[in-house]
C-alpha positions in Angstrom: -8.8 17.3 -26.5 -9.4 18.7 -23.1 -11.7 16.0 -21.7 -9.2 13.3 -22.7 -6.5 15.3 -20.9 -8.6 15.5 -17.8 -9.4 11.8 -17.9 -5.7 10.9 -18.4 -4.8 13.2 -15.5 -7.5 11.5 -13.3 -6.2 8.1 -14.3 -2.6 9.1 -13.5 -3.7 10.3 -10.1 -5.6 7.1 -9.4 -2.6 5.1 -10.5 -0.4 7.0 -8.1 -2.8 6.7 -5.3 -3.2 3.0 -5.8 0.6 2.6 -6.0 1.2 4.4 -2.8 -1.6 2.4 -1.1 -0.1 -0.8 -2.4 3.3 0.2 -1.2 2.1 1.2 2.3 0.1 -2.1 2.5 3.1 -4.1 1.5 5.3 -2.3 4.0 2.8 -2.7 6.8 2.3 -6.3 5.9 6.0 -7.0 6.0 6.4 -5.0 9.2 3.6 -6.9 10.9 4.9 -10.2 9.6 8.4 -9.5 10.8 7.2 -8.3 14.2 5.0 -11.4 14.6 7.7 -13.8 13.5 10.4 -12.2 15.5 8.4 -11.5 18.6 5.8 -14.3 18.5 6.1 -14.9 22.2 5.5 -11.3 23.2 2.6 -10.8 20.8 0.9 -14.0 21.9 2.0 -16.1 18.9 -1.0 -15.2 16.8 
């Protein structure tokens, strides 16, 4: 019983970490996209 509980806890932690990483990646991607699209002239257009 205990090893399965440990594994489930590890999987839950990994899922939480992946979720937070995906959320931060999405927010950073949207932020960079918004900044590049809104201020393309100031950022060089690329």
